[in-house]
Wavefront OBJ file of the C-alpha trace (Angstrom):
o trace
v -98.423 107.327 80.334
v -98.197 110.987 79.485
v -100.686 113.521 80.717
v -102.809 115.265 78.096
v -101.743 118.728 77.035
v -103.523 121.540 78.832
v -105.956 123.973 77.265
v -103.403 126.734 77.880
v -100.956 124.966 75.557
v -103.482 124.767 72.727
v -104.567 128.393 73.173
v -100.949 129.609 73.157
v -100.182 127.451 70.117
v -103.139 128.770 68.119
v -102.334 132.368 69.074
v -98.649 132.011 68.143
v -99.512 130.453 64.768
v -102.099 133.179 64.140
v -99.596 135.877 65.047
v -96.995 134.341 62.723
v -99.573 134.270 59.930
v -100.486 137.912 60.494
v -96.777 138.801 60.471
v -96.331 137.109 57.108
v -99.498 138.726 55.758
v -98.413 142.182 56.902
v -94.951 141.811 55.357
v -96.271 140.344 52.085
v -99.299 142.647 51.711
v -98.899 145.745 53.922
v -102.132 147.401 52.734
v -104.418 144.665 54.090
v -104.919 146.616 57.311
v -105.953 149.772 55.476
v -108.266 147.771 53.228
v -109.920 145.989 56.124
v -110.423 148.966 58.427
v -110.621 151.674 55.730
v -108.179 153.854 57.673
v -104.828 155.278 56.540
v -103.136 156.467 59.748
v -99.694 157.025 58.220
v -100.880 158.802 55.052
v -99.356 156.134 52.824
v -95.816 156.166 54.235
v -95.938 152.529 55.382
v -94.550 153.229 58.835
v -97.682 151.981 60.577
v -97.497 148.687 58.717
v -93.877 148.136 59.744
v -94.728 148.981 63.341
v -97.606 146.531 63.294
v -95.407 143.854 61.693
v -92.817 144.411 64.427
v -95.512 144.087 67.094
v -96.689 140.821 65.493
v -93.101 139.516 65.479
v -92.699 140.310 69.179
v -96.055 138.674 69.929
v -95.100 135.576 67.917
v -91.792 135.130 69.734
v -93.401 135.701 73.135
v -96.270 133.319 72.468
v -93.913 130.663 71.076
v -91.818 130.894 74.250
v -94.938 130.558 76.409
v -96.085 127.597 74.326
v -92.713 125.905 74.786
v -92.797 126.523 78.534
v -96.308 125.079 78.783
v -95.328 122.072 76.651
v -92.383 121.339 78.914
v -94.516 121.749 82.033
v -97.269 119.491 80.689
v -94.806 116.842 79.571
v -92.866 116.990 82.830
v -89.562 117.871 81.212
v -87.322 120.537 82.594
v -84.632 120.319 79.926
v -81.315 118.614 79.581
v -79.515 117.775 82.771
v -75.827 117.210 83.186
v -74.996 113.703 84.350
l 1 2 3 4 5 6 7 8 9 10 11 12 13 14 15 16 17 18 19 20 21 22 23 24 25 26 27 28 29 30 31 32 33 34 35 36 37 38 39 40 41 42 43 44 45 46 47 48 49 50 51 52 53 54 55 56 57 58 59 60 61 62 63 64 65 66 67 68 69 70 71 72 73 74 75 76 77 78 79 80 81 82 83
């Protein structure tokens, strides 16, 4: 019988999916941040949006790696082993 997945796994999974969604949103509609917060820090150049999208990409990759590590730990697998 397998152990249930930990709360850390589910939190990391939700955060990585959310980060991926925000990445897609920022790339598809860069002005959503300015519309939501009513601030234009880059004076319309778009550089802030690309920086934020890059930060979301880094967060997504990091969180996905943490989720994978937690999954493997919870499932008791350490990867492929040479026979």
